[in-house]
N, C-alpha and C positions, 0 to 999 in steps of 0.2 A: 070202636075196632077191637076184640079181642087183640094179646098180645101172648095167653099160653098156647104151645099149641096143641093141647091137649083140647080146649075149648074148642074148634074148629069142625066143625058138620057138615062143611058143605065144598067142595076142591074142585076150583075150577082148572082147567089147559088152558094156555093160549098159544098156536104156534104162532109168531110174528113174523110178517112181510110189511116188503115197506110199503106197500098201498092194499094189505087186508090182513086178514084177524080168522084163524083158524079156530073153534073154542072148541069145547069138549065141558057138555053142561052136565050133569046128574043122567044116569040112564045110557051110561054110553055114549049120547045125542052128541052131534057135532053141529055145528051153526058156522059160517063164513060171512065175518063182515065186513065192512070199509075199514081203513088205519085213519080212522081222521076223527078229531073232537066229538063231532055230530054222531056219528057210529057208536062209538066209545060208548058217549054214554046214555044214547038210545038202547042200544039193541046188548048193554051188555050190563054195564053198572042200573040200570032201570030195570032189568030182568029179570035180578039176583030178589031170590024168596027172601031170603035172610043173610044181609050183608054186611051182618055186623059177626057175623060166626063163617063167614069165606071165607077161604082165603084160594088168592090166584095166583097161579106160576108160570112162571115162561123160561124159555131161555135169555141170554143174555145175547142181543146182535149189533152190537157195535153202536144203538143209536136210534137204529127204529122202534125200538120198546119204550123211550122217553115218554111218551106223551101217554103211551099207556098207562105207563106206571105213576103219571104225576098227575094224571085222574082220576085214581083211585085210590090213591094219600090223599084229592083232597074232598074224598068223597066218606074216609076214613075206614078202607077195605083194604082190610091184610093182603101182602103181596110181597112173595119169591121172586128174584130174578137168578134162574140158578146157569151153575156154567154148562154149556152144551155135554162137555165130554162125560159129567154123570152122568144124566139124561142118555144118552149113546150106548153108555154100557149099560145105566139101566135094561134100556129096550135091548141088546145082546141079550144078556144076562133071563130074558122073560120068550127069547127064540122069535125074536120082530126084527128080521130082519128085513121087511116090506119099510119103504120111506115114501109116503106121502104126505102132506098138510095135514089133514082129518087124521090118520094115522096119529102121527105126532101129538098131535092134542090130546088123542086117548093117552098115549103112554106119557104123556106131561103130565095127563087129571091124575091117575093110576098113582104116578110118581112123586104126587105133590102129595096124595092119599097114605100110601106105604109110608114115603119117608120123610112127612114132615117140616119138609125145610122151615128153619126161622129166620119171619118176616124178616123185612128188612126196616130202616125209620127211616121217615121221611125225610130229604137232604131241606134245608132250610137256602135261597136263592145263594147267601154269600160260598156256603158250602159248593153248590152247583160252578160257580163261577171260575173256585178253586180247582176243580177237579176237570175240568172245562182249560184250565190253564195245564193243570200237569199231562191228562191225554194229548195235545199238544205239542209240550217238550219230549213226551216218547215217539211220537209220530214223527216230530223232529230228527232224532236217538237213530230212529230206523232210516231213514234216508242217506241221513249222513252213512249210515254203517252202508249201505246200499249202492252208496258213491264211491267210499273210498276200497268198495271189493271192485267192482265197474274200472276204477283206477289202476290197479294192480292187475289188472287183468286185460289190460290193453297196452298195444306198445305204441300206437299210434299216436305220434304229438300234437297234432291239431285236438284227438277228440283230449286226450287228457287237458290239452287247456283249458278245453272246455267245460270239464268236471270239477275243475280247480276252480272255476270261478262259479260255477255254482254250491260250492262246498265250501266258499268264504262266505255266500251266502245264506245257508242253513245253519252254520255255524253261526253266523248276526242273529241269524231268527234265534237262533238257541238262547242264543246270552242273552238277548235282547225278554221274551218268555220266560227266561229265571231270575230277572231282576223284575220281573212283575209280579209270577209267584211272591219274591220275596215280602215287594211291596206290598200287595192284598196279603200277607201274612201283619205283616206291621199296624194293618190297621181291621183288622178281625178283632169283634168287639166280641163274639161270641166264643172264639177261641181261645182269646187269649192267654187263658191260663196253661191251658195245653201246650200252647206255641212255648210260654218261658220255661214248662220244666223242660219238656223235648228241646228246646235249643242250650239248656243249662247243660247237657250231656256232648261232651269233647269228640267232636268228629260227625255229630249231626247235626248239619248244615238247611239253609231254606229246602233243597229239590226234598230231603228228605223228610224233615217235617212238613210239606206241601202233602208229599205224599200219603206218607200216615193217617193227615188228616181227611185226605180226600177220598183215600183207600183201603184202611182198615179204621173205622169206628171203634172196630172192637177192643184195638186197645185200652187195656186198663182194665176190660169187664172179664178174661177168662182168666184162666189159669196158665201158667209157662208150658205147657208140654202144649193150651190146645191153642195157645195165639199160636204157637212154631209149629202144629199141625197146618192152620191154614193158612200162614205166608210161604209153608214148602220149605221150611228149615230142620225140621224133625226126621232123623232116619226111621225106616219104616224098615220093620223085619222081613227076613228073607232065610226063613228057614223049615226046612222039611225031615220030619224023620231026625235023622244023627247029623245031617248034616247042617252047618249053622254058616251061610251065606250071610255076602257083603252088605250092611245097612248102606239104605242107599234113601235121598232128599228125590223129591216127587212132589208133580200139582201143586198145587197150594195157588197163590195169588204172587204170579210172576211176575207184576209191576212194582208191588212192595218188592219183589225178593231182592228183585234189580236195582234199587233206590237202598238196601240195604246193603246190597254185597259193596257196593261203591263208598258207603259210610262206613264198614268195618275196615274197610283195606285204610281208610283216614287215621278212624278210633286206633288201629294197631300201632298206630304210631306214635298217637299223641293223647290217647286215651288212657291211665296207668289201669285201669281194671282192666280193660279189655288188652293193651299192650303185655304184662304177664301170663295174664292166662294163655295167650294165643305165645307167647313165647317157650312159656312150662311145655304146651304140645309138640312145642319142636323139638324140644329138646330131649321127650319120651321119645323120639322116633315116628311122630304121626309125619304123616304126607301134609305137604301144605296146603295145599286145596280142601285137606280132610282137618287139617285145625283152621282154613280160615270157614270154611261152612258153622265148624264150632263155634269159633267166635261168631261167624252173623248171630246164630243161637243166643251163645251168651247176652252182648248189646240189646239183641230182640227183648230178650227177660229183663235185663235194666229197665229199658223202656216203658216196655210192660208196669214195672212193679213203681218205679217212681208214679206214672200216671194213676194205678190205684192208690196207692199211697196221699196222692196230691201233695208231692214233694219235690225238688230240688235234684237231682243232681250231686253228693255229695261225695268228691273222691275219698277213694278207703288211705 
């Protein structure tokens, strides 16, 4: 499998659904196949003329693409799973307002050819297990948030009692999953050094470590600007003419940003480097949230640096 973007000569776009896949090949031709192991191998993988020079691109669907990605990796075919928002923005820029599965497959194929997204690295079974645990914790957090909102919105005492009972169960499950994440990290031989390095930073606990390993494999391989943009904590310019607009963070990996936010709250109290940095910004009159986002960026830079250098964090 090629690992250089410039090496790819064939770009295949796949629109993923639960039961089927719409595929756009060379010459803008589309085909519909079954989203099953047999269908993928027979009607996609074995039909590729130059598998070693092919990049297959699809949108993230929340899980329906997993078997496809796994089989492509197994057959050493480059694959990239892209945020759906990027594809839709690309389609709008092309003036493609109509939306059908074959049209989407064509747009994805053209996006692949023009943008050449980075192919993702195949995950070990241990990493896939960790990602499943991290995803389940995030699902539980969302459910807890929804039920807490419902609790605030209702005045019916019987309903409140019902919600309290459910919240107790959900919080117990979240605590159990967090324990499973910590136990998984403790026996993860492949990521043992990375876990050791990340946990050496005050404010970074098992949840943050698990999230980084599962959701941010690029940590340590990019510079600080690139990693900040990837996570979505880099301030984006909003200037035009002589007007200088307010910088804002946007896009990026929300799951990582969520865990980073919680770790930064702890770090602003117990991590000397982050605490001093955060307090200095507040003393200069920065808004609390602006200072906190800057501290998130600082903590992310620290993590990126020590992983790149392969050394434990040392308090300044």
